[in-house]
C-alpha positions in Angstrom: 6.4 6.3 16.3 2.7 4.8 15.2 0.0 5.9 18.0 -2.5 3.3 19.6 -6.0 2.4 18.7 -8.2 3.2 21.7 -9.1 -0.4 21.6 -5.3 -1.3 22.5 -4.8 -2.0 26.1 -1.5 -1.6 27.7 -0.8 -5.3 29.7 3.0 -4.2 29.9 4.4 -3.8 33.5 6.7 -0.1 33.7 9.9 -1.1 34.8 11.0 -0.9 38.5 14.3 -1.2 40.7 14.5 -4.8 42.0 13.9 -3.4 45.5 10.7 -1.9 44.7 9.4 -5.3 42.9 5.4 -5.1 43.0 4.7 -1.7 44.0 1.3 -1.0 42.4 0.1 2.9 42.6 -3.7 3.7 42.0 -4.8 7.3 42.8 -8.8 6.9 44.0 -12.4 9.0 42.4 -11.3 11.2 45.4 -7.7 12.2 44.4 -6.0 10.0 47.0 -2.9 7.7 46.7 -3.2 4.2 47.3 -0.4 1.9 47.6 0.3 -1.9 48.5 3.0 -1.1 49.9 4.3 0.6 53.3 5.3 4.1 52.7 8.5 3.6 55.3 9.9 0.9 52.7 9.6 3.5 50.1 11.8 5.9 51.6 14.2 3.9 53.1 14.5 3.0 49.3 14.3 6.7 48.8 17.2 7.7 51.3 19.5 5.2 50.1 18.7 5.4 46.6 18.2 9.2 45.8 20.7 12.6 46.4 19.2 15.1 47.8 20.9 18.5 46.9 19.5 20.9 49.7 21.0 18.1 52.2 24.3 17.6 50.4 26.5 20.0 52.9 25.1 18.1 55.7 26.6 14.9 54.5 30.6 16.8 53.7 30.3 17.6 57.0 29.8 13.5 59.1 
């Protein structure tokens, strides 16, 4: 695998799920996370799409 030169700029956007299209996350100089999408929308997506191993026993009783 070839190494990138320091002059090469990465312009490719990462692949994301269609529900999260346009999500941009940056970390400022204070270490704070800044996003252009509402956190509640991201949490709804994660609740719908990601299986939580710690909560599996609660879902099976429903």
